[in-house]
TORVORO-601642 format. One line per field, with one value per residue (C-alpha): residue number from 1; residue in one letter; y, z, x. Coordinates in Angstrom, 3 decimals. Example, Ala and Ser with C-alpha at 12.3 -4.5 7.8 and 13.67 -1.06 7.14 Angstrom:
BEGIN
k: c(1	2)
r: c(A	S)
north: c(-4.500	-1.060)
up: c(7.800	7.140)
east: c(12.300	13.670)
//
This chain:
BEGIN
k: c(1	2	3	4	5	6	7	8	9	10	11	12	13	14	15	16	17	18	19	20	21	22	23	24	25	26	27	28	29	30	31	32	33	34	35	36	37	38	39	40	41	42	43	44	45	46	47	48	49	50	51	52	53	54	55	56	57	58	59	60	61	62	63	64	65	66	67	68	69	70	71	72	73	74	75	76	77	78	79	80	81	82	83	84	85	86	87	88	89	90	91	92	93	94	95	96	97	98	99	100	101	102	103	104	105	106	107	108	109	110	111	112	113	114	115	116	117	118	119	120	121	122	123	124	125	126	127	128	129	130	131	132	133	134	135	136	137	138	139	140	141	142	143	144	145	146	147	148	149	150	151	152	153	154	155	156	157	158	159	160	161	162	163	164	165	166	167	168	169	170	171	172	173	174	175	176	177	178)
r: c(M	A	E	D	P	T	G	V	R	A	P	L	L	P	G	I	Q	E	A	P	V	H	P	A	L	S	V	L	A	K	I	L	F	C	A	L	P	V	A	S	I	V	I	G	A	L	Y	L	G	Q	C	P	C	Q	P	L	L	P	H	Y	L	L	V	E	G	A	V	L	L	L	L	L	V	L	S	C	L	P	C	E	E	G	A	Q	L	S	L	G	A	L	G	C	R	G	T	V	L	L	F	L	F	A	W	F	I	A	G	N	V	W	V	Y	S	I	Y	P	P	D	Y	G	H	P	G	Q	P	R	F	C	A	R	P	L	Y	L	F	A	F	W	L	T	T	L	V	Y	V	G	L	G	V	A	L	A	A	A	L	T	I	L	G	C	L	L	L	V	R	A	H	L	P	W	L	H	R	G	G	V	D	P)
north: c(158.806	162.396	164.408	167.925	170.643	169.510	165.953	164.402	161.818	162.453	160.344	161.329	161.132	162.111	160.624	162.167	164.260	164.749	162.367	162.905	163.172	165.289	163.026	164.578	163.744	160.135	159.720	161.189	158.749	155.824	156.911	157.136	153.426	152.228	153.114	150.115	147.351	149.027	148.987	145.156	144.313	146.459	144.892	141.387	141.711	143.323	140.583	137.559	134.682	136.511	134.604	130.958	130.232	130.995	131.483	131.972	135.410	137.462	135.619	136.393	140.242	140.001	138.329	140.233	143.657	142.542	141.404	144.524	146.640	144.854	145.440	149.165	149.520	147.804	150.106	153.060	151.723	153.850	152.351	153.234	155.425	153.321	150.041	147.044	144.553	141.329	138.054	137.118	140.309	139.608	136.074	137.231	139.889	137.368	134.761	137.432	138.436	134.735	134.171	137.318	136.021	132.600	134.161	136.401	133.401	131.620	134.794	134.803	131.363	132.326	135.400	134.603	130.876	132.394	134.955	136.214	135.327	135.786	139.170	139.278	136.065	135.416	131.861	130.667	128.616	130.942	134.248	136.578	139.884	142.561	144.880	142.035	140.377	143.571	145.011	141.600	141.446	145.027	144.789	141.755	143.033	146.394	144.448	143.173	146.706	147.955	145.226	145.878	149.627	148.871	146.519	148.932	151.691	149.353	148.541	152.073	153.082	150.160	151.159	154.809	153.663	151.391	154.179	156.683	154.232	153.529	157.186	158.083	157.838	157.438	154.388	152.459	151.163	150.983	150.988	147.653	147.779	146.067)
up: c(60.675	60.923	64.011	64.433	66.567	69.575	69.372	68.502	65.856	62.987	59.888	56.624	54.862	57.219	56.721	55.028	57.481	55.436	53.269	49.489	48.866	50.580	52.710	51.165	47.593	48.714	50.121	46.940	44.839	46.894	46.676	42.800	42.729	44.759	41.856	39.743	42.594	43.734	40.140	39.922	43.008	41.915	38.415	39.732	42.270	39.902	37.081	39.552	37.646	34.279	32.425	32.070	29.561	32.254	35.627	37.416	35.704	38.213	41.089	39.213	39.536	42.887	44.404	42.495	43.527	47.126	47.396	45.564	47.676	50.960	49.813	49.216	52.555	54.402	52.595	54.316	57.885	59.732	60.303	62.567	60.851	59.810	61.025	58.981	58.083	60.113	58.339	59.021	57.379	54.422	54.094	54.360	51.530	49.387	49.915	48.988	45.704	44.784	45.188	43.013	40.347	40.221	40.411	37.331	35.448	36.262	35.202	31.801	31.309	32.166	30.123	26.908	26.595	26.003	23.433	21.936	23.954	22.766	24.202	22.866	23.772	27.604	27.103	24.978	26.602	25.121	26.756	28.948	30.133	27.817	30.708	32.664	29.900	28.454	31.848	32.702	29.240	29.206	32.856	32.061	28.765	30.370	32.949	29.807	28.371	31.622	31.802	28.294	28.881	32.092	30.167	27.282	29.913	31.754	28.580	27.373	30.717	30.581	26.968	27.947	30.896	28.625	26.144	28.865	30.321	27.038	26.568	30.036	29.924	33.722	33.798	31.757	33.848	32.100	28.623	29.503	29.903	33.021)
east: c(125.047	126.321	126.928	125.730	127.761	125.906	127.164	123.725	123.851	121.359	120.586	122.156	118.865	115.975	112.758	109.747	107.880	104.765	102.797	103.692	99.985	97.470	95.222	92.041	93.205	94.130	90.505	88.992	91.029	90.113	86.324	86.699	88.358	85.353	82.969	83.925	83.598	80.186	78.969	80.123	78.075	74.974	74.927	75.506	72.728	70.264	70.776	71.117	69.489	69.097	71.887	70.707	73.560	76.181	74.496	77.754	78.231	76.424	78.257	81.505	80.565	79.317	82.244	84.843	83.377	83.199	86.590	87.990	85.980	87.240	90.766	90.062	88.399	91.433	93.718	92.151	92.820	95.303	98.765	101.604	104.141	107.010	105.438	106.008	103.366	103.455	103.914	100.364	99.182	101.370	100.166	96.533	97.064	99.003	96.122	93.448	95.492	95.800	92.045	91.511	93.856	92.165	88.629	89.643	90.668	87.491	85.488	87.473	86.091	82.569	82.583	84.436	83.071	79.347	80.415	78.134	75.024	71.422	70.236	66.716	64.984	64.768	63.324	66.229	69.121	71.657	70.047	71.954	70.706	72.735	73.753	74.982	77.112	78.401	79.426	81.262	82.823	84.256	85.273	87.280	88.715	89.740	91.775	93.775	93.933	95.321	97.912	98.968	99.330	101.377	103.584	104.136	105.063	107.479	109.228	109.419	110.944	113.339	114.411	114.993	116.998	119.210	119.731	120.655	123.135	124.612	125.364	126.798	130.475	131.079	129.006	131.602	134.523	137.788	136.105	134.195	130.556	129.690)
//
């Protein structure tokens, strides 16, 4: 803490007074992120019972969309500034994320185990409605693409940090790399 001339102690690094992102931009981003869960719910509901070779596929989309939408809505609730999450809230969030992870793994089994289904003959046991299956397939595949891009970005940033660290002389103490 530092003292000003009046003798009042002030923090060395004052907190951010304004949000880093304009609230309207934050709301717009959350509305855009709601589009995929809403589409999951709609497609799952429209094609309920139209995939005899994997009847749980529409349920996968319905539940995944509903839980993701719930998480997005809960993130919009106002919180006190500087308030920390309680242990119960952290446990609840962790439980929901663990459920989503397990549900995603189950969805992988349900989606990829029937590849490729029969799109043209509704009476056949290998039939699955084309829009339902393709939406579930690409939704699941895009999660893997996103994870791959995030991993590549993290490794690139790590590599850049290591290169910068190797070329900065003041980071080396006594000629020995810590």
